[in-house]
NUMAR-155967 format. One record per atom (N, C-alpha, C, CB): atom name; residue number from 1; chain; z, x, y. Coordinates in nm, 2 decimals, padded with zeros to 4 digits, always signed. Glycine has a CB too. Layout:
+-------+-------+------+--------+--------+--------+
! lummi ! gukol ! vofi !     up !   east !  north !
+-------+-------+------+--------+--------+--------+
!    CA !   NUM !    A !      Z !      X !      Y !
...
+-------+-------+------+--------+--------+--------+
***
This chain:
+-------+-------+------+--------+--------+--------+
! lummi ! gukol ! vofi !     up !   east !  north !
+-------+-------+------+--------+--------+--------+
!     N !     1 !    A ! -01.35 ! +01.32 ! -00.66 !
!    CA !     1 !    A ! -01.39 ! +01.30 ! -00.80 !
!     C !     1 !    A ! -01.42 ! +01.16 ! -00.82 !
!    CB !     1 !    A ! -01.29 ! +01.36 ! -00.90 !
!     N !     2 !    A ! -01.54 ! +01.13 ! -00.88 !
!    CA !     2 !    A ! -01.57 ! +00.99 ! -00.91 !
!     C !     2 !    A ! -01.51 ! +00.94 ! -01.03 !
!    CB !     2 !    A ! -01.73 ! +00.98 ! -00.92 !
!     N !     3 !    A ! -01.48 ! +00.81 ! -01.03 !
!    CA !     3 !    A ! -01.43 ! +00.74 ! -01.15 !
!     C !     3 !    A ! -01.28 ! +00.75 ! -01.17 !
!    CB !     3 !    A ! -01.49 ! +00.80 ! -01.27 !
!     N !     4 !    A ! -01.21 ! +00.80 ! -01.07 !
!    CA !     4 !    A ! -01.07 ! +00.80 ! -01.09 !
!     C !     4 !    A ! -01.00 ! +00.67 ! -01.04 !
!    CB !     4 !    A ! -01.01 ! +00.93 ! -01.01 !
!     N !     5 !    A ! -00.89 ! +00.64 ! -01.09 !
!    CA !     5 !    A ! -00.82 ! +00.52 ! -01.05 !
!     C !     5 !    A ! -00.69 ! +00.57 ! -00.98 !
!    CB !     5 !    A ! -00.78 ! +00.43 ! -01.17 !
!     N !     6 !    A ! -00.66 ! +00.50 ! -00.87 !
!    CA !     6 !    A ! -00.54 ! +00.53 ! -00.79 !
!     C !     6 !    A ! -00.46 ! +00.41 ! -00.78 !
!    CB !     6 !    A ! -00.57 ! +00.59 ! -00.65 !
!     N !     7 !    A ! -00.33 ! +00.41 ! -00.81 !
!    CA !     7 !    A ! -00.24 ! +00.30 ! -00.80 !
!     C !     7 !    A ! -00.13 ! +00.33 ! -00.71 !
!    CB !     7 !    A ! -00.19 ! +00.26 ! -00.94 !
!     N !     8 !    A ! -00.14 ! +00.30 ! -00.58 !
!    CA !     8 !    A ! -00.03 ! +00.33 ! -00.49 !
!     C !     8 !    A ! +00.08 ! +00.24 ! -00.51 !
!    CB !     8 !    A ! -00.08 ! +00.32 ! -00.34 !
!     N !     9 !    A ! +00.20 ! +00.29 ! -00.50 !
!    CA !     9 !    A ! +00.32 ! +00.21 ! -00.52 !
!     C !     9 !    A ! +00.41 ! +00.21 ! -00.39 !
!    CB !     9 !    A ! +00.41 ! +00.26 ! -00.64 !
!     N !    10 !    A ! +00.44 ! +00.10 ! -00.34 !
!    CA !    10 !    A ! +00.53 ! +00.09 ! -00.22 !
!     C !    10 !    A ! +00.67 ! +00.05 ! -00.27 !
!    CB !    10 !    A ! +00.47 ! -00.01 ! -00.11 !
!     N !    11 !    A ! +00.77 ! +00.13 ! -00.23 !
!    CA !    11 !    A ! +00.90 ! +00.10 ! -00.28 !
!     C !    11 !    A ! +01.01 ! +00.14 ! -00.18 !
!    CB !    11 !    A ! +00.93 ! +00.17 ! -00.41 !
!     N !    12 !    A ! +01.12 ! +00.08 ! -00.18 !
!    CA !    12 !    A ! +01.23 ! +00.12 ! -00.10 !
!     C !    12 !    A ! +01.32 ! +00.21 ! -00.19 !
!    CB !    12 !    A ! +01.32 ! +00.00 ! -00.04 !
!     N !    13 !    A ! +01.33 ! +00.34 ! -00.16 !
!    CA !    13 !    A ! +01.40 ! +00.43 ! -00.24 !
!     C !    13 !    A ! +01.54 ! +00.46 ! -00.20 !
!    CB !    13 !    A ! +01.32 ! +00.56 ! -00.24 !
!     N !    14 !    A ! +01.58 ! +00.39 ! -00.09 !
!    CA !    14 !    A ! +01.72 ! +00.41 ! -00.04 !
!     C !    14 !    A ! +01.72 ! +00.52 ! +00.05 !
!    CB !    14 !    A ! +01.82 ! +00.43 ! -00.16 !
!     N !    15 !    A ! +01.84 ! +00.58 ! +00.08 !
!    CA !    15 !    A ! +01.85 ! +00.69 ! +00.17 !
!     C !    15 !    A ! +01.78 ! +00.81 ! +00.12 !
!    CB !    15 !    A ! +02.00 ! +00.72 ! +00.20 !
!     N !    16 !    A ! +01.69 ! +00.87 ! +00.21 !
!    CA !    16 !    A ! +01.61 ! +00.98 ! +00.16 !
!     C !    16 !    A ! +01.70 ! +01.10 ! +00.13 !
!    CB !    16 !    A ! +01.51 ! +01.02 ! +00.27 !
!     N !    17 !    A ! +01.81 ! +01.11 ! +00.20 !
!    CA !    17 !    A ! +01.90 ! +01.23 ! +00.17 !
!     C !    17 !    A ! +01.95 ! +01.23 ! +00.03 !
!    CB !    17 !    A ! +02.02 ! +01.22 ! +00.27 !
!     N !    18 !    A ! +01.96 ! +01.11 ! -00.03 !
!    CA !    18 !    A ! +02.01 ! +01.10 ! -00.17 !
!     C !    18 !    A ! +01.91 ! +01.13 ! -00.28 !
!    CB !    18 !    A ! +02.07 ! +00.96 ! -00.19 !
!     N !    19 !    A ! +01.78 ! +01.15 ! -00.24 !
!    CA !    19 !    A ! +01.68 ! +01.18 ! -00.33 !
!     C !    19 !    A ! +01.67 ! +01.32 ! -00.37 !
!    CB !    19 !    A ! +01.55 ! +01.13 ! -00.28 !
!     N !    20 !    A ! +01.64 ! +01.35 ! -00.50 !
!    CA !    20 !    A ! +01.61 ! +01.48 ! -00.55 !
!     C !    20 !    A ! +01.47 ! +01.48 ! -00.60 !
!    CB !    20 !    A ! +01.71 ! +01.53 ! -00.66 !
!     N !    21 !    A ! +01.38 ! +01.55 ! -00.52 !
!    CA !    21 !    A ! +01.24 ! +01.55 ! -00.56 !
!     C !    21 !    A ! +01.20 ! +01.68 ! -00.63 !
!    CB !    21 !    A ! +01.15 ! +01.53 ! -00.43 !
!     N !    22 !    A ! +01.12 ! +01.68 ! -00.73 !
!    CA !    22 !    A ! +01.08 ! +01.79 ! -00.80 !
!     C !    22 !    A ! +00.92 ! +01.79 ! -00.81 !
!    CB !    22 !    A ! +01.14 ! +01.80 ! -00.94 !
!     N !    23 !    A ! +00.86 ! +01.82 ! -00.70 !
!    CA !    23 !    A ! +00.71 ! +01.81 ! -00.70 !
!     C !    23 !    A ! +00.65 ! +01.93 ! -00.78 !
!    CB !    23 !    A ! +00.65 ! +01.81 ! -00.56 !
!     N !    24 !    A ! +00.54 ! +01.91 ! -00.83 !
!    CA !    24 !    A ! +00.46 ! +02.01 ! -00.91 !
!     C !    24 !    A ! +00.42 ! +02.12 ! -00.80 !
!    CB !    24 !    A ! +00.35 ! +01.95 ! -00.99 !
!     N !    25 !    A ! +00.46 ! +02.24 ! -00.81 !
!    CA !    25 !    A ! +00.42 ! +02.34 ! -00.71 !
!     C !    25 !    A ! +00.27 ! +02.38 ! -00.71 !
!    CB !    25 !    A ! +00.50 ! +02.47 ! -00.73 !
!     N !    26 !    A ! +00.21 ! +02.35 ! -00.82 !
!    CA !    26 !    A ! +00.06 ! +02.37 ! -00.83 !
!     C !    26 !    A ! -00.02 ! +02.26 ! -00.75 !
!    CB !    26 !    A ! +00.02 ! +02.37 ! -00.97 !
!     N !    27 !    A ! +00.05 ! +02.15 ! -00.72 !
!    CA !    27 !    A ! -00.02 ! +02.04 ! -00.66 !
!     C !    27 !    A ! +00.04 ! +02.01 ! -00.52 !
!    CB !    27 !    A ! -00.01 ! +01.92 ! -00.74 !
!     N !    28 !    A ! +00.17 ! +02.04 ! -00.50 !
!    CA !    28 !    A ! +00.23 ! +02.00 ! -00.37 !
!     C !    28 !    A ! +00.29 ! +02.13 ! -00.30 !
!    CB !    28 !    A ! +00.35 ! +01.90 ! -00.40 !
!     N !    29 !    A ! +00.24 ! +02.15 ! -00.18 !
!    CA !    29 !    A ! +00.29 ! +02.27 ! -00.11 !
!     C !    29 !    A ! +00.43 ! +02.24 ! -00.04 !
!    CB !    29 !    A ! +00.19 ! +02.32 ! -00.01 !
!     N !    30 !    A ! +00.44 ! +02.12 ! +00.02 !
!    CA !    30 !    A ! +00.55 ! +02.08 ! +00.09 !
!     C !    30 !    A ! +00.57 ! +01.93 ! +00.09 !
!    CB !    30 !    A ! +00.55 ! +02.13 ! +00.24 !
!     N !    31 !    A ! +00.69 ! +01.88 ! +00.09 !
!    CA !    31 !    A ! +00.72 ! +01.74 ! +00.10 !
!     C !    31 !    A ! +00.78 ! +01.71 ! +00.24 !
!    CB !    31 !    A ! +00.82 ! +01.69 ! -00.01 !
!     N !    32 !    A ! +00.73 ! +01.61 ! +00.30 !
!    CA !    32 !    A ! +00.78 ! +01.56 ! +00.43 !
!     C !    32 !    A ! +00.77 ! +01.41 ! +00.44 !
!    CB !    32 !    A ! +00.71 ! +01.63 ! +00.55 !
!     N !    33 !    A ! +00.85 ! +01.36 ! +00.53 !
!    CA !    33 !    A ! +00.85 ! +01.21 ! +00.55 !
!     C !    33 !    A ! +00.80 ! +01.18 ! +00.69 !
!    CB !    33 !    A ! +00.99 ! +01.15 ! +00.53 !
!     N !    34 !    A ! +00.74 ! +01.06 ! +00.70 !
!    CA !    34 !    A ! +00.70 ! +01.00 ! +00.83 !
!     C !    34 !    A ! +00.75 ! +00.86 ! +00.85 !
!    CB !    34 !    A ! +00.54 ! +01.01 ! +00.84 !
!     N !    35 !    A ! +00.82 ! +00.83 ! +00.95 !
!    CA !    35 !    A ! +00.87 ! +00.70 ! +00.97 !
!     C !    35 !    A ! +00.75 ! +00.60 ! +01.00 !
!    CB !    35 !    A ! +00.97 ! +00.69 ! +01.09 !
!     N !    36 !    A ! +00.76 ! +00.48 ! +00.96 !
!    CA !    36 !    A ! +00.66 ! +00.38 ! +00.99 !
!     C !    36 !    A ! +00.63 ! +00.37 ! +01.14 !
!    CB !    36 !    A ! +00.70 ! +00.24 ! +00.94 !
!     N !    37 !    A ! +00.73 ! +00.38 ! +01.22 !
!    CA !    37 !    A ! +00.70 ! +00.37 ! +01.37 !
!     C !    37 !    A ! +00.61 ! +00.49 ! +01.41 !
!    CB !    37 !    A ! +00.83 ! +00.38 ! +01.45 !
!     N !    38 !    A ! +00.63 ! +00.61 ! +01.35 !
!    CA !    38 !    A ! +00.55 ! +00.72 ! +01.39 !
!     C !    38 !    A ! +00.40 ! +00.70 ! +01.35 !
!    CB !    38 !    A ! +00.60 ! +00.85 ! +01.31 !
!     N !    39 !    A ! +00.38 ! +00.64 ! +01.23 !
!    CA !    39 !    A ! +00.24 ! +00.62 ! +01.18 !
!     C !    39 !    A ! +00.17 ! +00.51 ! +01.27 !
!    CB !    39 !    A ! +00.25 ! +00.57 ! +01.04 !
!     N !    40 !    A ! +00.25 ! +00.42 ! +01.33 !
!    CA !    40 !    A ! +00.19 ! +00.32 ! +01.41 !
!     C !    40 !    A ! +00.16 ! +00.36 ! +01.56 !
!    CB !    40 !    A ! +00.29 ! +00.20 ! +01.42 !
!     N !    41 !    A ! +00.21 ! +00.48 ! +01.60 !
!    CA !    41 !    A ! +00.17 ! +00.52 ! +01.74 !
!     C !    41 !    A ! +00.03 ! +00.58 ! +01.74 !
!    CB !    41 !    A ! +00.27 ! +00.63 ! +01.78 !
!     N !    42 !    A ! -00.05 ! +00.53 ! +01.84 !
!    CA !    42 !    A ! -00.19 ! +00.57 ! +01.84 !
!     C !    42 !    A ! -00.21 ! +00.72 ! +01.86 !
!    CB !    42 !    A ! -00.25 ! +00.50 ! +01.96 !
!     N !    43 !    A ! -00.11 ! +00.79 ! +01.93 !
!    CA !    43 !    A ! -00.13 ! +00.93 ! +01.95 !
!     C !    43 !    A ! -00.11 ! +01.01 ! +01.81 !
!    CB !    43 !    A ! -00.03 ! +00.98 ! +02.05 !
!     N !    44 !    A ! -00.06 ! +00.95 ! +01.71 !
!    CA !    44 !    A ! -00.05 ! +01.01 ! +01.58 !
!     C !    44 !    A ! -00.16 ! +00.97 ! +01.48 !
!    CB !    44 !    A ! +00.09 ! +00.98 ! +01.52 !
!     N !    45 !    A ! -00.26 ! +00.90 ! +01.53 !
!    CA !    45 !    A ! -00.37 ! +00.85 ! +01.45 !
!     C !    45 !    A ! -00.50 ! +00.91 ! +01.49 !
!    CB !    45 !    A ! -00.38 ! +00.69 ! +01.45 !
!     N !    46 !    A ! -00.58 ! +00.94 ! +01.40 !
!    CA !    46 !    A ! -00.71 ! +01.00 ! +01.43 !
!     C !    46 !    A ! -00.81 ! +00.98 ! +01.32 !
!    CB !    46 !    A ! -00.70 ! +01.15 ! +01.47 !
!     N !    47 !    A ! -00.92 ! +01.04 ! +01.34 !
!    CA !    47 !    A ! -01.03 ! +01.03 ! +01.24 !
!     C !    47 !    A ! -01.09 ! +01.17 ! +01.22 !
!    CB !    47 !    A ! -01.13 ! +00.93 ! +01.27 !
!     N !    48 !    A ! -01.13 ! +01.20 ! +01.10 !
!    CA !    48 !    A ! -01.21 ! +01.33 ! +01.07 !
!     C !    48 !    A ! -01.35 ! +01.29 ! +01.03 !
!    CB !    48 !    A ! -01.13 ! +01.41 ! +00.96 !
!     N !    49 !    A ! -01.44 ! +01.36 ! +01.09 !
!    CA !    49 !    A ! -01.58 ! +01.33 ! +01.05 !
!     C !    49 !    A ! -01.64 ! +01.44 ! +00.96 !
!    CB !    49 !    A ! -01.67 ! +01.32 ! +01.18 !
!     N !    50 !    A ! -01.71 ! +01.39 ! +00.86 !
!    CA !    50 !    A ! -01.76 ! +01.48 ! +00.76 !
!     C !    50 !    A ! -01.91 ! +01.46 ! +00.75 !
!    CB !    50 !    A ! -01.69 ! +01.47 ! +00.62 !
!     N !    51 !    A ! -01.99 ! +01.56 ! +00.71 !
!    CA !    51 !    A ! -02.13 ! +01.54 ! +00.68 !
!     C !    51 !    A ! -02.16 ! +01.63 ! +00.56 !
!    CB !    51 !    A ! -02.22 ! +01.59 ! +00.80 !
!     N !    52 !    A ! -02.23 ! +01.56 ! +00.46 !
!    CA !    52 !    A ! -02.26 ! +01.63 ! +00.34 !
!     C !    52 !    A ! -02.39 ! +01.72 ! +00.36 !
!    CB !    52 !    A ! -02.29 ! +01.53 ! +00.22 !
!     N !    53 !    A ! -02.41 ! +01.81 ! +00.27 !
!    CA !    53 !    A ! -02.53 ! +01.89 ! +00.28 !
!     C !    53 !    A ! -02.66 ! +01.81 ! +00.29 !
!    CB !    53 !    A ! -02.54 ! +01.99 ! +00.16 !
!     N !    54 !    A ! -02.66 ! +01.69 ! +00.23 !
!    CA !    54 !    A ! -02.78 ! +01.61 ! +00.23 !
!     C !    54 !    A ! -02.79 ! +01.53 ! +00.36 !
!    CB !    54 !    A ! -02.78 ! +01.51 ! +00.12 !
!     N !    55 !    A ! -02.69 ! +01.55 ! +00.45 !
!    CA !    55 !    A ! -02.70 ! +01.48 ! +00.58 !
!     C !    55 !    A ! -02.62 ! +01.35 ! +00.59 !
!    CB !    55 !    A ! -02.84 ! +01.45 ! +00.62 !
!     N !    56 !    A ! -02.56 ! +01.31 ! +00.48 !
!    CA !    56 !    A ! -02.48 ! +01.18 ! +00.48 !
!     C !    56 !    A ! -02.35 ! +01.21 ! +00.55 !
!    CB !    56 !    A ! -02.46 ! +01.13 ! +00.33 !
!     N !    57 !    A ! -02.32 ! +01.13 ! +00.65 !
!    CA !    57 !    A ! -02.20 ! +01.14 ! +00.72 !
!     C !    57 !    A ! -02.10 ! +01.03 ! +00.70 !
!    CB !    57 !    A ! -02.22 ! +01.15 ! +00.87 !
!     N !    58 !    A ! -01.97 ! +01.06 ! +00.71 !
!    CA !    58 !    A ! -01.87 ! +00.96 ! +00.69 !
!     C !    58 !    A ! -01.74 ! +01.00 ! +00.77 !
!    CB !    58 !    A ! -01.83 ! +00.94 ! +00.54 !
!     N !    59 !    A ! -01.66 ! +00.90 ! +00.80 !
!    CA !    59 !    A ! -01.54 ! +00.92 ! +00.88 !
!     C !    59 !    A ! -01.42 ! +00.87 ! +00.80 !
!    CB !    59 !    A ! -01.55 ! +00.84 ! +01.01 !
!     N !    60 !    A ! -01.31 ! +00.96 ! +00.80 !
!    CA !    60 !    A ! -01.19 ! +00.92 ! +00.73 !
!     C !    60 !    A ! -01.07 ! +00.93 ! +00.82 !
!    CB !    60 !    A ! -01.17 ! +01.02 ! +00.61 !
!     N !    61 !    A ! -00.97 ! +00.85 ! +00.80 !
!    CA !    61 !    A ! -00.85 ! +00.85 ! +00.88 !
!     C !    61 !    A ! -00.77 ! +00.98 ! +00.86 !
!    CB !    61 !    A ! -00.76 ! +00.73 ! +00.86 !
!     N !    62 !    A ! -00.69 ! +01.02 ! +00.96 !
!    CA !    62 !    A ! -00.60 ! +01.13 ! +00.95 !
!     C !    62 !    A ! -00.48 ! +01.09 ! +01.04 !
!    CB !    62 !    A ! -00.66 ! +01.26 ! +01.01 !
!     N !    63 !    A ! -00.36 ! +01.12 ! +00.99 !
!    CA !    63 !    A ! -00.23 ! +01.09 ! +01.06 !
!     C !    63 !    A ! -00.17 ! +01.23 ! +01.09 !
!    CB !    63 !    A ! -00.14 ! +01.00 ! +00.97 !
!     N !    64 !    A ! -00.13 ! +01.24 ! +01.21 !
!    CA !    64 !    A ! -00.07 ! +01.37 ! +01.26 !
!     C !    64 !    A ! +00.08 ! +01.37 ! +01.27 !
!    CB !    64 !    A ! -00.14 ! +01.40 ! +01.40 !
!     N !    65 !    A ! +00.14 ! +01.48 ! +01.24 !
!    CA !    65 !    A ! +00.28 ! +01.50 ! +01.26 !
!     C !    65 !    A ! +00.32 ! +01.64 ! +01.27 !
!    CB !    65 !    A ! +00.36 ! +01.44 ! +01.13 !
!     N !    66 !    A ! +00.31 ! +01.69 ! +01.40 !
!    CA !    66 !    A ! +00.33 ! +01.83 ! +01.42 !
!     C !    66 !    A ! +00.24 ! +01.92 ! +01.34 !
!    CB !    66 !    A ! +00.48 ! +01.87 ! +01.39 !
!     N !    67 !    A ! +00.29 ! +02.01 ! +01.26 !
!    CA !    67 !    A ! +00.21 ! +02.10 ! +01.19 !
!     C !    67 !    A ! +00.14 ! +02.03 ! +01.06 !
!    CB !    67 !    A ! +00.28 ! +02.22 ! +01.14 !
!     N !    68 !    A ! +00.19 ! +01.91 ! +01.03 !
!    CA !    68 !    A ! +00.15 ! +01.84 ! +00.91 !
!     C !    68 !    A ! +00.03 ! +01.74 ! +00.95 !
!    CB !    68 !    A ! +00.26 ! +01.76 ! +00.85 !
!     N !    69 !    A ! -00.06 ! +01.73 ! +00.86 !
!    CA !    69 !    A ! -00.17 ! +01.63 ! +00.87 !
!     C !    69 !    A ! -00.17 ! +01.55 ! +00.73 !
!    CB !    69 !    A ! -00.30 ! +01.69 ! +00.90 !
!     N !    70 !    A ! -00.18 ! +01.42 ! +00.74 !
!    CA !    70 !    A ! -00.20 ! +01.34 ! +00.63 !
!     C !    70 !    A ! -00.35 ! +01.30 ! +00.63 !
!    CB !    70 !    A ! -00.11 ! +01.21 ! +00.62 !
!     N !    71 !    A ! -00.42 ! +01.35 ! +00.53 !
!    CA !    71 !    A ! -00.57 ! +01.33 ! +00.53 !
!     C !    71 !    A ! -00.62 ! +01.30 ! +00.39 !
!    CB !    71 !    A ! -00.64 ! +01.46 ! +00.59 !
!     N !    72 !    A ! -00.75 ! +01.29 ! +00.38 !
!    CA !    72 !    A ! -00.81 ! +01.26 ! +00.25 !
!     C !    72 !    A ! -00.76 ! +01.13 ! +00.19 !
!    CB !    72 !    A ! -00.77 ! +01.38 ! +00.15 !
!     N !    73 !    A ! -00.75 ! +01.13 ! +00.06 !
!    CA !    73 !    A ! -00.72 ! +01.01 ! -00.02 !
!     C !    73 !    A ! -00.58 ! +00.95 ! +00.03 !
!    CB !    73 !    A ! -00.72 ! +01.03 ! -00.17 !
!     N !    74 !    A ! -00.49 ! +01.04 ! +00.06 !
!    CA !    74 !    A ! -00.35 ! +01.00 ! +00.10 !
!     C !    74 !    A ! -00.36 ! +00.92 ! +00.23 !
!    CB !    74 !    A ! -00.26 ! +01.12 ! +00.12 !
!     N !    75 !    A ! -00.45 ! +00.97 ! +00.32 !
!    CA !    75 !    A ! -00.46 ! +00.90 ! +00.45 !
!     C !    75 !    A ! -00.53 ! +00.76 ! +00.43 !
!    CB !    75 !    A ! -00.54 ! +00.98 ! +00.55 !
!     N !    76 !    A ! -00.63 ! +00.76 ! +00.34 !
!    CA !    76 !    A ! -00.70 ! +00.63 ! +00.31 !
!     C !    76 !    A ! -00.60 ! +00.53 ! +00.26 !
!    CB !    76 !    A ! -00.82 ! +00.65 ! +00.22 !
!     N !    77 !    A ! -00.52 ! +00.57 ! +00.16 !
!    CA !    77 !    A ! -00.42 ! +00.48 ! +00.10 !
!     C !    77 !    A ! -00.32 ! +00.44 ! +00.21 !
!    CB !    77 !    A ! -00.35 ! +00.54 ! -00.02 !
!     N !    78 !    A ! -00.28 ! +00.53 ! +00.29 !
!    CA !    78 !    A ! -00.18 ! +00.50 ! +00.40 !
!     C !    78 !    A ! -00.24 ! +00.40 ! +00.50 !
!    CB !    78 !    A ! -00.14 ! +00.63 ! +00.48 !
!     N !    79 !    A ! -00.36 ! +00.42 ! +00.54 !
!    CA !    79 !    A ! -00.43 ! +00.32 ! +00.63 !
!     C !    79 !    A ! -00.44 ! +00.19 ! +00.57 !
!    CB !    79 !    A ! -00.57 ! +00.38 ! +00.67 !
!     N !    80 !    A ! -00.48 ! +00.18 ! +00.44 !
!    CA !    80 !    A ! -00.50 ! +00.05 ! +00.38 !
!     C !    80 !    A ! -00.36 ! -00.02 ! +00.36 !
!    CB !    80 !    A ! -00.56 ! +00.06 ! +00.24 !
!     N !    81 !    A ! -00.26 ! +00.06 ! +00.33 !
!    CA !    81 !    A ! -00.12 ! +00.00 ! +00.32 !
!     C !    81 !    A ! -00.07 ! -00.05 ! +00.45 !
!    CB !    81 !    A ! -00.02 ! +00.11 ! +00.27 !
!     N !    82 !    A ! -00.10 ! +00.02 ! +00.56 !
!    CA !    82 !    A ! -00.06 ! -00.03 ! +00.70 !
!     C !    82 !    A ! -00.13 ! -00.16 ! +00.73 !
!    CB !    82 !    A ! -00.08 ! +00.08 ! +00.80 !
!     N !    83 !    A ! -00.26 ! -00.16 ! +00.70 !
!    CA !    83 !    A ! -00.34 ! -00.28 ! +00.73 !
!     C !    83 !    A ! -00.28 ! -00.40 ! +00.65 !
!    CB !    83 !    A ! -00.48 ! -00.26 ! +00.69 !
!     N !    84 !    A ! -00.24 ! -00.38 ! +00.53 !
!    CA !    84 !    A ! -00.18 ! -00.49 ! +00.44 !
!     C !    84 !    A ! -00.04 ! -00.53 ! +00.49 !
!    CB !    84 !    A ! -00.18 ! -00.45 ! +00.30 !
!     N !    85 !    A ! +00.04 ! -00.43 ! +00.52 !
!    CA !    85 !    A ! +00.18 ! -00.46 ! +00.56 !
!     C !    85 !    A ! +00.20 ! -00.51 ! +00.70 !
!    CB !    85 !    A ! +00.27 ! -00.34 ! +00.54 !
!     N !    86 !    A ! +00.11 ! -00.46 ! +00.79 !
!    CA !    86 !    A ! +00.13 ! -00.50 ! +00.93 !
!     C !    86 !    A ! +00.00 ! -00.54 ! +00.99 !
!    CB !    86 !    A ! +00.18 ! -00.38 ! +01.00 !
!     N !    87 !    A ! -00.06 ! -00.65 ! +00.94 !
!    CA !    87 !    A ! -00.18 ! -00.70 ! +01.00 !
!     C !    87 !    A ! -00.16 ! -00.74 ! +01.15 !
!    CB !    87 !    A ! -00.24 ! -00.82 ! +00.93 !
!     N !    88 !    A ! -00.25 ! -00.69 ! +01.23 !
!    CA !    88 !    A ! -00.23 ! -00.72 ! +01.38 !
!     C !    88 !    A ! -00.16 ! -00.61 ! +01.45 !
!    CB !    88 !    A ! -00.17 ! -00.85 ! +01.40 !
!     N !    89 !    A ! -00.08 ! -00.53 ! +01.38 !
!    CA !    89 !    A ! -00.01 ! -00.42 ! +01.45 !
!     C !    89 !    A ! -00.08 ! -00.29 ! +01.42 !
!    CB !    89 !    A ! +00.14 ! -00.41 ! +01.40 !
!     N !    90 !    A ! -00.16 ! -00.28 ! +01.31 !
!    CA !    90 !    A ! -00.23 ! -00.16 ! +01.28 !
!     C !    90 !    A ! -00.37 ! -00.19 ! +01.29 !
!    CB !    90 !    A ! -00.19 ! -00.09 ! +01.15 !
+-------+-------+------+--------+--------+--------+
***
């Protein structure tokens, strides 16, 4: 959707076991975590290629984790965050 604003927030939330998450079931099917080391492994990184009906093509990042895939806007924000936090490593 055009014209939307996204404000990613990076934070240390403490031990994940201590968190109680209440995601909106209409928007979130499942919650899972990925360690930073997992995201940095090349075998867990990929790209998805798209082509619009008008022939315009583009490539977006995707991060793999077993049955889970981080893709779309979440993958774009994740990739940009890794580039900012770990220049030279990602």
